[in-house]
N, C-alpha and C positions, 0 to 999 in steps of 0.2 A: 504494500500500500504506500502510495506516495502522496505528495501534496495536492496534485491535481484531482485525485480521487476524493480526498477529504474535502476539497473545495467544492466539487460537484455535489457531494452529499449535503454539505452545509447549505448550499444555495437552494437545493430542491427540498429535501426532507426537513431541514432546519426551519425553513419558512412555513411549511405545513405544521410542524410541531408548535411553533410560536403562535400561529393563527388559531389552532385548536385550543391552546392555553388561554388566549385572549377571549375567545368565545365562551370557554368554560368559566372564566372569571366574571364575564358579563351575566351569564345565566345564573351563577351562584349569587351575585349581587341582587338580581331582580327576581329571585325565586319567591313563591308565596310564603308569607310568614316572616320574611326578613326585615320588614319595616319595624316591627316591635323590637327585635334585637338591636337594630341600628339606632333606634331612639334610646334604648337603655345604655348602649355603649357611648352615645354622644353626651350623656349626662355624667359620665364618670369624672371628668375634670372639675365639675362643680359640686361633687359630693364632699361632705366635710367629715373626714376620717382623722380624728385627733386622739 
């Protein structure tokens, strides 16, 4: 295996992998029920834990 083969794999399958990862992150963010969790997490900096 040499540099050109690795470069071809990175150009083709690397792009597919990153696109699938991106779509998965979007679907995970907008899944049903995630709004409640996101609201709870957004209030963490304002909680008073002393």
